[in-house]
mmCIF file of the C-alpha atoms, coordinates in Angstrom:
data_MODEL
# 
_entry.id   MODEL 
# 
loop_
_atom_site.group_PDB 
_atom_site.id 
_atom_site.type_symbol 
_atom_site.label_atom_id 
_atom_site.label_alt_id 
_atom_site.label_comp_id 
_atom_site.label_asym_id 
_atom_site.label_entity_id 
_atom_site.label_seq_id 
_atom_site.pdbx_PDB_ins_code 
_atom_site.Cartn_x 
_atom_site.Cartn_y 
_atom_site.Cartn_z 
_atom_site.occupancy 
_atom_site.B_iso_or_equiv 
_atom_site.pdbx_formal_charge 
_atom_site.auth_seq_id 
_atom_site.auth_comp_id 
_atom_site.auth_asym_id 
_atom_site.auth_atom_id 
_atom_site.pdbx_PDB_model_num 
ATOM 1   C CA . MET A 1 1   ? -130.751 99.571  30.574 1.00 0.00 ? 1   MET A CA 1 
ATOM 2   C CA . ARG A 1 2   ? -134.480 99.972  30.022 1.00 0.00 ? 2   ARG A CA 1 
ATOM 3   C CA . ARG A 1 3   ? -135.038 96.324  30.708 1.00 0.00 ? 3   ARG A CA 1 
ATOM 4   C CA . MET A 1 4   ? -133.253 96.598  34.046 1.00 0.00 ? 4   MET A CA 1 
ATOM 5   C CA . TRP A 1 5   ? -135.456 99.547  35.082 1.00 0.00 ? 5   TRP A CA 1 
ATOM 6   C CA . ARG A 1 6   ? -138.571 97.622  34.091 1.00 0.00 ? 6   ARG A CA 1 
ATOM 7   C CA . ILE A 1 7   ? -137.481 94.716  36.256 1.00 0.00 ? 7   ILE A CA 1 
ATOM 8   C CA . VAL A 1 8   ? -136.704 97.046  39.163 1.00 0.00 ? 8   VAL A CA 1 
ATOM 9   C CA . GLY A 1 9   ? -140.083 98.771  38.705 1.00 0.00 ? 9   GLY A CA 1 
ATOM 10  C CA . ALA A 1 10  ? -141.928 95.461  38.582 1.00 0.00 ? 10  ALA A CA 1 
ATOM 11  C CA . ALA A 1 11  ? -140.132 94.283  41.719 1.00 0.00 ? 11  ALA A CA 1 
ATOM 12  C CA . MET A 1 12  ? -141.116 97.467  43.535 1.00 0.00 ? 12  MET A CA 1 
ATOM 13  C CA . VAL A 1 13  ? -144.757 97.104  42.528 1.00 0.00 ? 13  VAL A CA 1 
ATOM 14  C CA . LEU A 1 14  ? -144.868 93.456  43.558 1.00 0.00 ? 14  LEU A CA 1 
ATOM 15  C CA . GLY A 1 15  ? -143.067 94.205  46.806 1.00 0.00 ? 15  GLY A CA 1 
ATOM 16  C CA . GLY A 1 16  ? -145.661 96.843  47.646 1.00 0.00 ? 16  GLY A CA 1 
ATOM 17  C CA . ALA A 1 17  ? -148.489 94.445  46.874 1.00 0.00 ? 17  ALA A CA 1 
ATOM 18  C CA . VAL A 1 18  ? -146.994 91.852  49.213 1.00 0.00 ? 18  VAL A CA 1 
ATOM 19  C CA . THR A 1 19  ? -146.717 94.437  51.977 1.00 0.00 ? 19  THR A CA 1 
ATOM 20  C CA . VAL A 1 20  ? -150.332 95.538  51.565 1.00 0.00 ? 20  VAL A CA 1 
ATOM 21  C CA . SER A 1 21  ? -151.479 91.920  51.403 1.00 0.00 ? 21  SER A CA 1 
ATOM 22  C CA . GLY A 1 22  ? -149.526 91.080  54.565 1.00 0.00 ? 22  GLY A CA 1 
ATOM 23  C CA . ALA A 1 23  ? -151.101 93.978  56.467 1.00 0.00 ? 23  ALA A CA 1 
ATOM 24  C CA . ALA A 1 24  ? -154.586 92.960  55.339 1.00 0.00 ? 24  ALA A CA 1 
ATOM 25  C CA . GLU A 1 25  ? -153.913 89.383  56.402 1.00 0.00 ? 25  GLU A CA 1 
ATOM 26  C CA . LYS A 1 26  ? -152.770 90.498  59.876 1.00 0.00 ? 26  LYS A CA 1 
ATOM 27  C CA . THR A 1 27  ? -155.879 92.654  60.238 1.00 0.00 ? 27  THR A CA 1 
ATOM 28  C CA . SER A 1 28  ? -158.026 89.700  59.232 1.00 0.00 ? 28  SER A CA 1 
ATOM 29  C CA . VAL A 1 29  ? -156.374 87.450  61.832 1.00 0.00 ? 29  VAL A CA 1 
ATOM 30  C CA . VAL A 1 30  ? -156.920 90.039  64.565 1.00 0.00 ? 30  VAL A CA 1 
ATOM 31  C CA . LEU A 1 31  ? -160.557 90.612  63.525 1.00 0.00 ? 31  LEU A CA 1 
ATOM 32  C CA . ASN A 1 32  ? -161.123 86.852  63.681 1.00 0.00 ? 32  ASN A CA 1 
ATOM 33  C CA . ALA A 1 33  ? -159.675 86.875  67.211 1.00 0.00 ? 33  ALA A CA 1 
ATOM 34  C CA . VAL A 1 34  ? -162.045 89.712  68.170 1.00 0.00 ? 34  VAL A CA 1 
ATOM 35  C CA . HIS A 1 35  ? -164.950 87.669  66.772 1.00 0.00 ? 35  HIS A CA 1 
ATOM 36  C CA . ARG A 1 36  ? -163.855 84.635  68.841 1.00 0.00 ? 36  ARG A CA 1 
ATOM 37  C CA . ILE A 1 37  ? -163.803 86.805  71.970 1.00 0.00 ? 37  ILE A CA 1 
ATOM 38  C CA . GLU A 1 38  ? -167.329 87.997  71.187 1.00 0.00 ? 38  GLU A CA 1 
ATOM 39  C CA . GLU A 1 39  ? -168.701 84.490  70.575 1.00 0.00 ? 39  GLU A CA 1 
ATOM 40  C CA . ASN A 1 40  ? -167.057 82.923  73.592 1.00 0.00 ? 40  ASN A CA 1 
ATOM 41  C CA . ALA A 1 41  ? -168.029 85.797  75.920 1.00 0.00 ? 41  ALA A CA 1 
ATOM 42  C CA . ALA A 1 42  ? -171.671 85.217  74.983 1.00 0.00 ? 42  ALA A CA 1 
ATOM 43  C CA . ALA A 1 43  ? -171.239 81.486  75.579 1.00 0.00 ? 43  ALA A CA 1 
ATOM 44  C CA . VAL A 1 44  ? -169.610 82.119  78.977 1.00 0.00 ? 44  VAL A CA 1 
ATOM 45  C CA . LYS A 1 45  ? -172.550 84.281  79.998 1.00 0.00 ? 45  LYS A CA 1 
ATOM 46  C CA . HIS A 1 46  ? -174.999 81.527  79.088 1.00 0.00 ? 46  HIS A CA 1 
ATOM 47  C CA . ASP A 1 47  ? -173.027 78.567  80.421 1.00 0.00 ? 47  ASP A CA 1 
ATOM 48  C CA . ALA A 1 48  ? -172.079 80.214  83.716 1.00 0.00 ? 48  ALA A CA 1 
ATOM 49  C CA . SER A 1 49  ? -175.711 81.041  84.388 1.00 0.00 ? 49  SER A CA 1 
ATOM 50  C CA . ILE A 1 50  ? -176.586 77.346  84.133 1.00 0.00 ? 50  ILE A CA 1 
ATOM 51  C CA . TYR A 1 51  ? -173.465 76.204  86.030 1.00 0.00 ? 51  TYR A CA 1 
ATOM 52  C CA . GLN A 1 52  ? -171.763 74.474  83.093 1.00 0.00 ? 52  GLN A CA 1 
ATOM 53  C CA . TRP A 1 53  ? -168.251 75.097  84.405 1.00 0.00 ? 53  TRP A CA 1 
ATOM 54  C CA . GLU A 1 54  ? -166.462 72.660  82.102 1.00 0.00 ? 54  GLU A CA 1 
ATOM 55  C CA . ARG A 1 55  ? -167.792 74.570  79.095 1.00 0.00 ? 55  ARG A CA 1 
ATOM 56  C CA . VAL A 1 56  ? -166.945 77.871  80.765 1.00 0.00 ? 56  VAL A CA 1 
ATOM 57  C CA . ASP A 1 57  ? -163.370 76.646  81.281 1.00 0.00 ? 57  ASP A CA 1 
ATOM 58  C CA . ASP A 1 58  ? -163.012 75.865  77.569 1.00 0.00 ? 58  ASP A CA 1 
ATOM 59  C CA . GLU A 1 59  ? -164.569 79.147  76.485 1.00 0.00 ? 59  GLU A CA 1 
ATOM 60  C CA . VAL A 1 60  ? -162.391 81.210  78.804 1.00 0.00 ? 60  VAL A CA 1 
ATOM 61  C CA . ASP A 1 61  ? -159.310 79.421  77.481 1.00 0.00 ? 61  ASP A CA 1 
ATOM 62  C CA . ARG A 1 62  ? -160.348 80.367  73.944 1.00 0.00 ? 62  ARG A CA 1 
ATOM 63  C CA . ILE A 1 63  ? -160.908 83.970  75.027 1.00 0.00 ? 63  ILE A CA 1 
ATOM 64  C CA . VAL A 1 64  ? -157.439 84.091  76.608 1.00 0.00 ? 64  VAL A CA 1 
ATOM 65  C CA . ALA A 1 65  ? -155.822 82.788  73.412 1.00 0.00 ? 65  ALA A CA 1 
ATOM 66  C CA . ALA A 1 66  ? -157.686 85.304  71.253 1.00 0.00 ? 66  ALA A CA 1 
ATOM 67  C CA . GLU A 1 67  ? -156.956 88.133  73.699 1.00 0.00 ? 67  GLU A CA 1 
ATOM 68  C CA . ARG A 1 68  ? -153.225 87.542  73.326 1.00 0.00 ? 68  ARG A CA 1 
ATOM 69  C CA . LYS A 1 69  ? -153.451 88.104  69.568 1.00 0.00 ? 69  LYS A CA 1 
ATOM 70  C CA . VAL A 1 70  ? -155.579 91.224  69.924 1.00 0.00 ? 70  VAL A CA 1 
ATOM 71  C CA . HIS A 1 71  ? -153.441 92.589  72.757 1.00 0.00 ? 71  HIS A CA 1 
ATOM 72  C CA . LYS A 1 72  ? -150.287 92.138  70.694 1.00 0.00 ? 72  LYS A CA 1 
ATOM 73  C CA . ALA A 1 73  ? -151.815 94.043  67.790 1.00 0.00 ? 73  ALA A CA 1 
ATOM 74  C CA . LEU A 1 74  ? -153.147 96.849  69.983 1.00 0.00 ? 74  LEU A CA 1 
ATOM 75  C CA . THR A 1 75  ? -149.953 97.438  71.951 1.00 0.00 ? 75  THR A CA 1 
ATOM 76  C CA . ARG A 1 76  ? -148.133 98.397  68.769 1.00 0.00 ? 76  ARG A CA 1 
ATOM 77  C CA . GLY A 1 77  ? -149.926 101.729 68.725 1.00 0.00 ? 77  GLY A CA 1 
ATOM 78  C CA . ALA A 1 78  ? -149.758 104.252 71.550 1.00 0.00 ? 78  ALA A CA 1 
ATOM 79  C CA . SER A 1 79  ? -153.337 105.370 70.909 1.00 0.00 ? 79  SER A CA 1 
ATOM 80  C CA . THR A 1 80  ? -154.729 101.876 71.544 1.00 0.00 ? 80  THR A CA 1 
ATOM 81  C CA . GLN A 1 81  ? -152.671 101.027 74.629 1.00 0.00 ? 81  GLN A CA 1 
ATOM 82  C CA . ASP A 1 82  ? -155.537 101.923 77.014 1.00 0.00 ? 82  ASP A CA 1 
ATOM 83  C CA . LEU A 1 83  ? -157.902 99.680  75.082 1.00 0.00 ? 83  LEU A CA 1 
ATOM 84  C CA . ALA A 1 84  ? -155.376 96.830  75.233 1.00 0.00 ? 84  ALA A CA 1 
ATOM 85  C CA . ASP A 1 85  ? -155.018 97.328  78.992 1.00 0.00 ? 85  ASP A CA 1 
ATOM 86  C CA . THR A 1 86  ? -158.803 97.322  79.461 1.00 0.00 ? 86  THR A CA 1 
ATOM 87  C CA . LEU A 1 87  ? -159.094 94.118  77.454 1.00 0.00 ? 87  LEU A CA 1 
ATOM 88  C CA . GLY A 1 88  ? -156.330 92.468  79.480 1.00 0.00 ? 88  GLY A CA 1 
ATOM 89  C CA . HIS A 1 89  ? -157.924 93.547  82.760 1.00 0.00 ? 89  HIS A CA 1 
ATOM 90  C CA . ASP A 1 90  ? -161.346 92.212  81.742 1.00 0.00 ? 90  ASP A CA 1 
ATOM 91  C CA . VAL A 1 91  ? -159.898 88.882  80.645 1.00 0.00 ? 91  VAL A CA 1 
ATOM 92  C CA . HIS A 1 92  ? -157.991 88.634  83.939 1.00 0.00 ? 92  HIS A CA 1 
ATOM 93  C CA . ASP A 1 93  ? -161.254 89.292  85.828 1.00 0.00 ? 93  ASP A CA 1 
ATOM 94  C CA . LEU A 1 94  ? -163.006 86.618  83.779 1.00 0.00 ? 94  LEU A CA 1 
ATOM 95  C CA . ARG A 1 95  ? -160.293 84.091  84.588 1.00 0.00 ? 95  ARG A CA 1 
ATOM 96  C CA . SER A 1 96  ? -160.600 84.946  88.288 1.00 0.00 ? 96  SER A CA 1 
ATOM 97  C CA . ALA A 1 97  ? -164.376 84.530  88.168 1.00 0.00 ? 97  ALA A CA 1 
ATOM 98  C CA . ARG A 1 98  ? -163.942 81.162  86.490 1.00 0.00 ? 98  ARG A CA 1 
ATOM 99  C CA . MET A 1 99  ? -161.520 79.965  89.159 1.00 0.00 ? 99  MET A CA 1 
ATOM 100 C CA . ALA A 1 100 ? -163.835 81.143  91.929 1.00 0.00 ? 100 ALA A CA 1 
ATOM 101 C CA . ARG A 1 101 ? -166.876 79.665  90.164 1.00 0.00 ? 101 ARG A CA 1 
ATOM 102 C CA . ASP A 1 102 ? -168.545 83.053  90.652 1.00 0.00 ? 102 ASP A CA 1 
ATOM 103 C CA . VAL A 1 103 ? -171.565 83.158  88.331 1.00 0.00 ? 103 VAL A CA 1 
ATOM 104 C CA . LYS A 1 104 ? -172.416 86.814  88.895 1.00 0.00 ? 104 LYS A CA 1 
ATOM 105 C CA . ARG A 1 105 ? -168.865 88.035  88.239 1.00 0.00 ? 105 ARG A CA 1 
ATOM 106 C CA . ALA A 1 106 ? -168.458 85.781  85.195 1.00 0.00 ? 106 ALA A CA 1 
ATOM 107 C CA . VAL A 1 107 ? -171.681 87.108  83.673 1.00 0.00 ? 107 VAL A CA 1 
ATOM 108 C CA . GLN A 1 108 ? -170.785 90.743  84.427 1.00 0.00 ? 108 GLN A CA 1 
ATOM 109 C CA . THR A 1 109 ? -167.289 90.385  82.989 1.00 0.00 ? 109 THR A CA 1 
ATOM 110 C CA . SER A 1 110 ? -168.539 88.653  79.842 1.00 0.00 ? 110 SER A CA 1 
ATOM 111 C CA . GLU A 1 111 ? -170.964 91.554  79.376 1.00 0.00 ? 111 GLU A CA 1 
ATOM 112 C CA . LYS A 1 112 ? -168.040 93.997  79.725 1.00 0.00 ? 112 LYS A CA 1 
ATOM 113 C CA . LEU A 1 113 ? -166.130 92.079  77.060 1.00 0.00 ? 113 LEU A CA 1 
ATOM 114 C CA . THR A 1 114 ? -169.156 92.093  74.773 1.00 0.00 ? 114 THR A CA 1 
ATOM 115 C CA . ALA A 1 115 ? -169.509 95.859  75.209 1.00 0.00 ? 115 ALA A CA 1 
ATOM 116 C CA . LEU A 1 116 ? -165.818 96.301  74.348 1.00 0.00 ? 116 LEU A CA 1 
ATOM 117 C CA . ILE A 1 117 ? -166.116 94.487  70.986 1.00 0.00 ? 117 ILE A CA 1 
ATOM 118 C CA . PRO A 1 118 ? -167.120 97.517  68.822 1.00 0.00 ? 118 PRO A CA 1 
ATOM 119 C CA . LYS A 1 119 ? -164.171 99.511  70.192 1.00 0.00 ? 119 LYS A CA 1 
ATOM 120 C CA . LEU A 1 120 ? -161.822 96.618  69.473 1.00 0.00 ? 120 LEU A CA 1 
ATOM 121 C CA . ARG A 1 121 ? -163.089 96.289  65.916 1.00 0.00 ? 121 ARG A CA 1 
ATOM 122 C CA . GLY A 1 122 ? -162.700 100.025 65.409 1.00 0.00 ? 122 GLY A CA 1 
ATOM 123 C CA . ALA A 1 123 ? -159.152 100.005 66.754 1.00 0.00 ? 123 ALA A CA 1 
ATOM 124 C CA . VAL A 1 124 ? -158.138 97.064  64.574 1.00 0.00 ? 124 VAL A CA 1 
ATOM 125 C CA . THR A 1 125 ? -159.666 98.464  61.386 1.00 0.00 ? 125 THR A CA 1 
ATOM 126 C CA . GLY A 1 126 ? -158.706 102.054 62.176 1.00 0.00 ? 126 GLY A CA 1 
ATOM 127 C CA . SER A 1 127 ? -162.268 103.355 62.095 1.00 0.00 ? 127 SER A CA 1 
ATOM 128 C CA . GLU A 1 128 ? -163.986 105.275 64.863 1.00 0.00 ? 128 GLU A CA 1 
ATOM 129 C CA . ALA A 1 129 ? -167.327 103.476 64.877 1.00 0.00 ? 129 ALA A CA 1 
ATOM 130 C CA . GLY A 1 130 ? -166.115 99.888  64.772 1.00 0.00 ? 130 GLY A CA 1 
ATOM 131 C CA . HIS A 1 131 ? -168.404 97.408  63.039 1.00 0.00 ? 131 HIS A CA 1 
# 
């Protein structure tokens, strides 16, 4: 009987460790996506200003892919829904600027995304200040 309870106890401990590890892994994936948004937004700002539209196209595509991951994570919580909507709106504006080949709008929108990064990090990690 004791042996059975030890096995059950060990299974519960290991199960909890897997759950914690899984949550940490998901947070890490989302933080990596936030970092990709930050890097590519800076690259869009630079490349749009020198009319490198092929590079801008690639960078915006990477931002869109990363935004989907972040948006999915943020929409799970009611408190972060507004932040997820803001991110989605900014990415939509960036895509529109890319299609229109509008340098000024692309630069402004990439700056908005860059300014949103600390809030995104804070929402993902659960801290107020971000990173």
